C-alpha positions as CSV (number, residue, x, y, z in Angstrom):
1,M,136.8,-90.2,-21.4
2,K,137.1,-93.5,-18.9
3,S,139.8,-95.6,-19.8
4,D,138.8,-98.6,-22.1
5,A,139.9,-101.1,-20.0
6,A,137.6,-100.3,-16.9
7,N,134.7,-101.7,-18.5
8,E,133.6,-104.3,-20.6
9,V,129.8,-103.6,-20.3
10,I,128.0,-100.9,-18.6
11,V,124.7,-101.5,-17.9
12,V,121.8,-99.1,-18.0
13,G,119.4,-98.4,-15.2
14,A,119.5,-100.2,-12.2
15,G,116.2,-102.3,-12.0
16,A,115.2,-105.5,-11.9
17,A,116.6,-106.2,-15.7
18,G,120.0,-104.6,-15.2
19,L,120.8,-106.0,-11.7
20,M,120.6,-109.4,-12.7
21,A,122.2,-108.6,-15.7
22,A,125.2,-107.2,-13.9
23,I,125.0,-109.4,-11.8
24,R,125.0,-112.4,-14.4
25,A,127.8,-110.8,-16.2
26,A,130.3,-110.3,-13.1
27,E,129.6,-113.5,-11.7
28,R,131.4,-114.9,-15.5
29,G,134.2,-112.8,-15.1
30,K,133.6,-109.4,-16.9
31,R,133.9,-105.9,-15.6
32,V,130.8,-104.3,-15.5
33,L,130.1,-101.0,-14.6
34,L,125.8,-100.3,-13.8
35,L,124.7,-97.0,-14.2
36,E,121.8,-95.8,-12.6
37,K,119.9,-92.1,-13.0
38,N,118.4,-93.0,-9.5
39,T,120.0,-92.2,-6.1
40,K,119.4,-95.6,-5.1
41,P,119.1,-98.6,-7.3
42,G,116.0,-101.0,-7.4
43,V,113.5,-97.5,-6.9
44,K,110.7,-100.1,-8.6
45,I,111.5,-102.9,-6.7
46,L,110.5,-101.0,-3.4
47,M,107.7,-99.9,-4.1
48,S,106.0,-102.8,-6.1
49,G,104.0,-105.0,-4.6
50,G,102.2,-102.5,-2.1
51,T,106.3,-102.4,-0.8
52,R,106.2,-106.2,-0.5
53,C,107.6,-107.1,-4.1
54,N,105.6,-109.4,-5.8
55,L,108.8,-111.1,-7.3
56,T,106.9,-113.8,-9.3
57,H,104.8,-116.5,-10.2
58,A,104.4,-120.0,-8.8
59,A,104.1,-121.6,-12.1
60,D,106.0,-124.0,-14.7
61,R,107.6,-122.0,-17.6
62,R,104.9,-123.1,-20.2
63,T,102.1,-121.8,-17.9
64,L,103.9,-118.6,-17.1
65,T,105.0,-117.6,-21.0
66,D,101.0,-118.9,-22.4
67,A,100.0,-115.9,-19.8
68,F,101.5,-113.3,-22.3
69,P,100.5,-111.6,-25.3
70,R,101.4,-114.5,-27.9
71,H,104.4,-113.1,-29.7
72,Q,105.7,-112.4,-26.3
73,A,105.3,-115.9,-25.4
74,R,107.3,-117.1,-28.3
75,F,110.1,-114.4,-27.5
76,L,110.2,-115.4,-23.5
77,R,110.5,-119.6,-24.3
78,S,114.3,-119.0,-24.0
79,P,114.9,-116.4,-21.5
80,L,112.3,-118.1,-19.6
81,A,114.6,-121.5,-20.2
82,A,117.7,-120.2,-18.7
83,L,116.1,-118.6,-15.5
84,G,112.9,-119.7,-15.1
85,P,110.5,-119.5,-11.4
86,E,112.0,-122.1,-9.6
87,E,115.7,-121.5,-10.5
88,L,114.9,-117.6,-9.6
89,V,113.6,-118.5,-6.4
90,D,116.0,-121.2,-5.7
91,R,119.1,-118.2,-6.2
92,F,116.9,-116.7,-3.6
93,H,116.9,-119.0,-1.1
94,V,120.7,-119.5,-2.1
95,E,121.0,-115.5,-0.7
96,G,119.4,-115.5,2.4
97,L,115.9,-114.3,1.1
98,A,113.1,-116.5,2.1
99,T,109.8,-116.7,0.3
100,K,106.3,-117.7,0.4
101,V,103.3,-119.0,-2.5
102,E,100.0,-116.9,-2.0
103,S,96.8,-118.4,-2.3
104,T,96.8,-116.4,-6.1
105,G,100.2,-117.6,-6.8
106,K,102.1,-114.7,-6.1
107,V,105.1,-115.1,-4.6
108,F,106.8,-112.6,-2.0
109,P,109.7,-112.5,0.4
110,T,108.3,-114.5,3.5
111,S,109.1,-111.1,5.2
112,N,106.7,-109.0,3.0
113,R,109.7,-106.4,2.7
114,A,110.4,-105.6,-1.0
115,L,113.4,-103.9,0.8
116,D,114.7,-107.2,1.5
117,V,114.8,-107.9,-2.3
118,Q,116.2,-104.9,-2.8
119,R,119.2,-105.8,-0.3
120,T,119.4,-109.4,-1.7
121,L,119.6,-108.2,-5.2
122,L,122.4,-105.8,-4.4
123,G,124.4,-108.6,-1.8
124,M,124.1,-110.6,-5.2
125,F,125.6,-107.5,-7.0
126,Q,128.4,-106.6,-4.8
127,R,130.1,-110.3,-4.0
128,A,130.0,-110.5,-8.1
129,G,132.2,-107.5,-8.2
130,A,130.2,-105.3,-10.5
131,K,130.6,-101.2,-9.8
132,L,127.5,-99.1,-9.4
133,V,127.5,-95.5,-10.0
134,L,124.5,-93.7,-8.7
135,G,122.3,-89.8,-9.3
136,V,124.1,-89.8,-13.3
137,A,122.2,-89.5,-15.7
138,V,123.0,-91.3,-19.7
139,T,122.8,-88.7,-22.7
140,G,124.0,-90.9,-24.9
141,I,125.2,-94.2,-26.5
142,E,126.8,-93.9,-29.6
143,P,128.6,-96.9,-31.6
144,A,132.6,-96.7,-31.4
145,V,135.6,-98.7,-33.5
146,D,135.5,-101.2,-30.9
147,G,132.2,-101.0,-29.3
148,F,130.0,-98.0,-27.3
149,V,130.7,-95.0,-26.2
150,V,128.0,-94.0,-23.0
151,S,127.8,-90.3,-22.2
152,T,126.4,-89.0,-18.8
153,D,125.9,-85.6,-17.4
154,A,129.1,-86.2,-15.3
155,D,131.6,-87.7,-17.8
156,E,131.7,-90.7,-21.2
157,Y,132.5,-94.6,-20.7
158,H,133.7,-96.3,-23.1
159,C,132.8,-100.1,-23.1
160,R,132.5,-103.2,-24.8
161,S,128.9,-103.8,-24.8
162,V,125.9,-101.7,-23.6
163,V,122.9,-103.9,-21.9
164,L,120.1,-101.2,-22.0
165,A,118.0,-101.6,-19.3
166,T,116.1,-98.4,-18.8
167,G,112.3,-99.6,-18.0
168,G,109.5,-98.0,-19.9
169,Q,107.0,-95.3,-19.0
170,S,105.0,-96.8,-16.2
171,Y,105.7,-95.1,-12.6
172,P,108.0,-91.7,-13.6
173,G,108.3,-91.0,-10.2
174,C,110.7,-94.1,-10.1
175,G,112.6,-92.4,-12.9
176,T,110.9,-94.6,-15.7
177,T,110.6,-91.9,-18.2
178,G,111.3,-93.9,-21.9
179,D,114.5,-93.0,-22.3
180,G,115.9,-96.0,-23.6
181,Y,113.4,-95.8,-26.5
182,A,115.2,-93.0,-27.9
183,W,118.9,-94.5,-27.5
184,A,117.5,-97.9,-29.1
185,K,115.5,-96.0,-32.2
186,S,119.2,-94.7,-32.3
187,L,121.0,-97.3,-32.7
188,G,118.8,-98.8,-35.3
189,H,115.1,-99.8,-33.5
190,S,111.8,-99.9,-34.3
191,I,109.6,-98.8,-31.1
192,V,105.9,-100.3,-30.9
193,P,104.3,-97.3,-29.6
194,P,104.3,-97.3,-25.8
195,R,101.0,-97.1,-23.7
196,P,99.9,-97.4,-20.5
197,A,99.2,-101.2,-19.2
198,L,98.4,-102.7,-15.7
199,V,96.5,-99.7,-15.2
200,P,92.8,-98.5,-13.3
201,L,90.3,-97.9,-15.5
202,K,88.2,-94.6,-15.7
203,T,84.5,-94.9,-16.2
204,T,81.7,-92.4,-16.7
205,D,79.2,-94.5,-14.1
206,D,78.1,-92.6,-11.6
207,W,76.6,-95.2,-9.4
208,A,79.5,-97.3,-9.6
209,H,81.6,-94.6,-8.2
210,E,79.3,-94.2,-5.5
211,L,79.9,-98.1,-4.4
212,S,83.8,-96.9,-4.3
213,G,85.8,-98.7,-2.0
214,L,84.1,-102.2,-2.3
215,T,85.9,-105.1,-3.2
216,L,84.6,-108.1,-4.7
217,P,87.0,-111.4,-5.2
218,D,85.2,-113.3,-8.5
219,V,84.1,-111.4,-11.0
220,G,83.7,-112.3,-14.4
221,V,84.9,-109.2,-16.5
222,S,85.2,-108.7,-20.3
223,I,85.7,-105.7,-22.5
224,T,83.4,-105.2,-25.5
225,K,83.2,-102.9,-28.4
226,P,79.9,-101.8,-29.7
227,G,78.9,-103.5,-32.6
228,E,80.8,-106.4,-31.8
229,R,79.5,-109.4,-30.3
230,K,83.0,-110.7,-29.6
231,P,84.2,-109.6,-26.7
232,L,87.7,-107.8,-26.8
233,A,88.8,-109.8,-24.0
234,A,88.2,-111.2,-20.5
235,R,89.0,-112.4,-17.5
236,R,87.9,-113.3,-13.7
237,G,89.2,-112.3,-10.4
238,S,89.1,-109.7,-8.1
239,L,87.3,-106.4,-8.5
240,L,87.6,-103.4,-6.8
241,F,85.1,-100.2,-7.2
242,T,86.9,-96.6,-7.1
243,H,85.8,-93.0,-7.1
244,I,86.7,-92.9,-10.5
245,G,85.8,-96.6,-11.9
246,L,87.7,-99.5,-11.6
247,S,90.6,-101.2,-10.3
248,G,91.9,-104.7,-8.7
249,P,93.7,-107.5,-10.7
250,V,90.8,-107.9,-13.0
251,A,90.2,-104.7,-14.4
252,M,94.0,-103.7,-14.2
253,D,94.4,-106.9,-16.5
254,L,92.5,-105.7,-19.1
255,S,93.6,-102.3,-19.4
256,R,96.1,-103.2,-22.2
257,E,92.8,-104.1,-24.5
258,V,91.7,-100.7,-23.6
259,T,95.2,-98.3,-24.3
260,A,95.3,-100.1,-27.2
261,H,92.3,-98.4,-28.7
262,A,93.6,-94.7,-29.9
263,R,89.8,-93.9,-29.0
264,S,88.6,-95.4,-25.5
265,A,85.3,-93.8,-25.7
266,G,83.1,-96.1,-26.5
267,L,84.5,-99.0,-25.1
268,Q,82.5,-100.6,-21.9
269,V,83.5,-103.0,-19.3
270,V,80.7,-105.4,-18.3
271,C,80.5,-107.4,-15.3
272,D,79.2,-110.7,-14.1
273,F,78.9,-110.9,-10.7
274,L,78.0,-114.2,-9.9
275,P,79.9,-115.7,-12.6
276,D,79.2,-119.7,-11.3
277,R,75.8,-119.2,-11.7
278,T,73.9,-119.0,-14.9
279,Q,71.3,-116.4,-16.0
280,E,68.7,-120.1,-15.6
281,Q,69.7,-120.7,-12.4
282,L,69.2,-117.2,-11.3
283,L,65.8,-116.5,-12.4
284,D,64.4,-119.8,-11.4
285,E,65.0,-118.9,-8.3
286,L,63.4,-115.8,-8.7
287,R,60.5,-117.5,-9.7
288,Q,59.9,-119.8,-6.8
289,L,59.8,-117.2,-4.2
290,S,56.9,-116.7,-2.3
291,G,55.6,-115.2,0.6
292,R,56.7,-111.5,1.8
293,R,60.2,-111.2,1.1
294,V,62.0,-107.9,-0.5
295,I,63.6,-108.7,-3.4
296,R,66.6,-106.2,-2.1
297,G,67.0,-108.8,0.6
298,L,67.3,-111.6,-1.5
299,V,69.9,-109.8,-3.6
300,A,72.1,-109.1,-0.5
301,E,72.1,-113.1,0.3
302,W,74.0,-113.2,-3.0
303,L,75.9,-110.6,-3.2
304,P,77.7,-107.6,0.0
305,T,74.5,-105.2,0.4
306,R,75.6,-102.0,-1.1
307,L,75.9,-103.7,-4.4
308,A,73.2,-105.6,-4.0
309,D,70.5,-102.1,-3.8
310,A,72.9,-100.7,-6.7
311,L,71.6,-103.3,-8.7
312,V,68.4,-103.3,-8.2
313,V,68.0,-99.6,-8.5
314,Q,69.4,-100.1,-11.8
315,A,67.5,-102.7,-12.9
316,G,64.6,-100.0,-12.3
317,V,63.0,-102.6,-9.5
318,P,61.7,-100.4,-6.6
319,L,64.1,-100.8,-3.3
320,D,61.1,-102.3,-1.0
321,R,59.5,-104.4,-3.8
322,V,58.4,-108.0,-2.9
323,A,60.1,-110.8,-4.6
324,A,57.0,-112.7,-4.9
325,E,55.4,-109.5,-7.1
326,L,58.7,-109.4,-9.6
327,S,57.0,-109.1,-13.3
328,K,58.8,-111.0,-15.9
329,A,60.5,-107.9,-17.3
330,E,61.3,-107.2,-13.8
331,R,63.1,-110.1,-12.8
332,Q,64.8,-110.5,-16.3
333,S,66.2,-106.9,-15.6
334,L,67.6,-107.3,-12.2
335,I,69.1,-111.0,-14.0
336,D,70.6,-109.0,-16.4
337,Q,71.9,-106.0,-14.4
338,I,73.5,-108.9,-12.3
339,K,75.0,-111.1,-15.2
340,R,75.9,-108.0,-18.0
341,S,76.3,-104.8,-15.9
342,K,77.8,-101.9,-18.3
343,F,80.1,-99.1,-17.7
344,D,81.4,-97.1,-20.0
345,V,84.7,-96.4,-20.1
346,N,86.7,-92.8,-20.4
347,G,90.2,-93.9,-20.1
348,T,92.7,-94.6,-17.7
349,L,95.1,-93.5,-15.0
350,G,97.4,-93.4,-17.5
351,F,101.8,-93.9,-17.1
352,A,101.5,-92.1,-13.7
353,K,99.2,-95.0,-11.9
354,A,100.5,-98.2,-14.6
355,E,102.5,-100.9,-13.2
356,V,104.5,-101.7,-16.4
357,T,104.4,-100.3,-20.2
358,A,103.0,-102.1,-23.3
359,G,105.2,-101.5,-26.1
360,G,108.6,-100.7,-26.4
361,V,112.0,-102.1,-28.8
362,S,110.2,-104.6,-31.2
363,L,110.9,-108.2,-30.5
364,S,111.3,-108.9,-33.8
365,E,114.8,-106.9,-33.8
366,V,116.4,-108.8,-30.8
367,D,117.7,-111.8,-30.6
368,S,116.0,-114.1,-27.7
369,R,118.8,-116.5,-27.2
370,D,120.7,-114.0,-26.2
371,M,119.1,-110.8,-25.8
372,Q,121.5,-108.9,-28.4
373,S,120.3,-106.6,-30.6
374,K,120.0,-107.4,-34.6
375,C,120.3,-103.7,-35.7
376,T,123.7,-103.2,-33.9
377,P,125.9,-105.7,-32.6
378,G,127.7,-105.5,-29.0
379,L,123.9,-103.8,-27.3
380,Y,121.4,-105.6,-25.9
381,L,118.0,-104.7,-24.5
382,V,116.1,-106.3,-21.6
383,G,113.3,-105.7,-19.6
384,E,110.7,-103.5,-19.7
385,V,112.1,-101.1,-22.5
386,L,110.9,-104.1,-24.6
387,D,107.5,-104.6,-26.2
388,I,106.6,-106.9,-23.3
389,D,103.5,-106.6,-20.6
390,G,102.2,-109.7,-18.6
391,P,99.7,-109.9,-16.5
392,I,99.1,-108.8,-13.1
393,G,100.9,-111.3,-10.3
394,G,104.5,-111.6,-10.6
395,Y,104.8,-112.3,-14.5
396,N,106.2,-108.8,-15.5
397,F,108.9,-109.4,-12.7
398,Q,110.1,-112.3,-13.9
399,A,110.3,-111.6,-17.5
400,A,112.3,-108.9,-16.3
401,F,114.9,-111.2,-14.2
402,S,114.8,-113.9,-16.8
403,T,116.2,-111.4,-19.5
404,G,118.6,-109.2,-17.6
405,W,119.8,-113.1,-16.4
406,L,120.2,-114.2,-19.9
407,A,121.8,-111.1,-21.6
408,G,124.3,-110.9,-18.8
409,D,125.3,-114.5,-19.3
410,S,126.0,-114.1,-22.7
411,V,127.6,-110.9,-22.8
């Protein structure tokens, strides 16, 4: 067993939350050991945002917290008060990492290189004086008389406090295989069942699959359940058709509503392909048409040709139909397809392709003022191991950095 004096704090997991917790605790003079089972730290950072790393979102604290489900938003107020998006970006700037804000509000390193984010964090870590051990898998965490015993496949370490930053189950290739849930449970915590979030959707509609590769920048999308008039959730944003279904920010944001249902079969995605125009406006345009214009040409003025043709066919209108000859029923059918195309959901691509995990350690069992466990004093829980999942756009990294910082500032 390693010496008691060697480590005051052990952080388990060298992702965004774990690195930030270790950095802040070491900056405060704590003796910190960071354990990571991968052979390099920050693996998920390196692959995030298409290897560009969308490290936060350009928004004030209130706007940022409001993007999360209500119970999560309440929990995140204190962590974001400790380290908000402006403070995070300022800290990166001080460390020499330039950033930029894109039109969507996403914040990236100016270099477009996730590697630069990882290197900046490692530089902060080294200057703070923390220690890092790579390639060691933690096998157990047990309370001891004056702290904890952390067992690995190589050694045992004694410490006064543990920061659990093991992540969730998304992208298991990054090493996030849900290990932390079992340790949290053994230390008294209950686990909200983990499920994939920010993950592409699978649909059963062949005509949608044939549109694979088509991206639409602005679509109104909702998730509906048969027999219920009110949608489960609705968003607006960029949509991508794939060979198995739907992806892009708007579909991925809504995926948490799909995985929340034990049986996703029966759910539908409803798409409004012209969200800025009402049905009445579109019907008026169709009624006013005269001459020999073919309907597919008109719809192609509103939408990409591939989608326009598909919608005309789905409406039951011949592609060569002259617009002025549309019947009332055909006009209405076409408008319905444009404003309310329905796709039957057949699940998601699961944890393997999920950017984050919904579910995790119950927030009611963690003190959001310092990230300390209410079940086991001296245990701190941060990042994706918690029941926190926000929308696409840097929100989840901000939550990880903020909860990690607060734990490091409190431990």
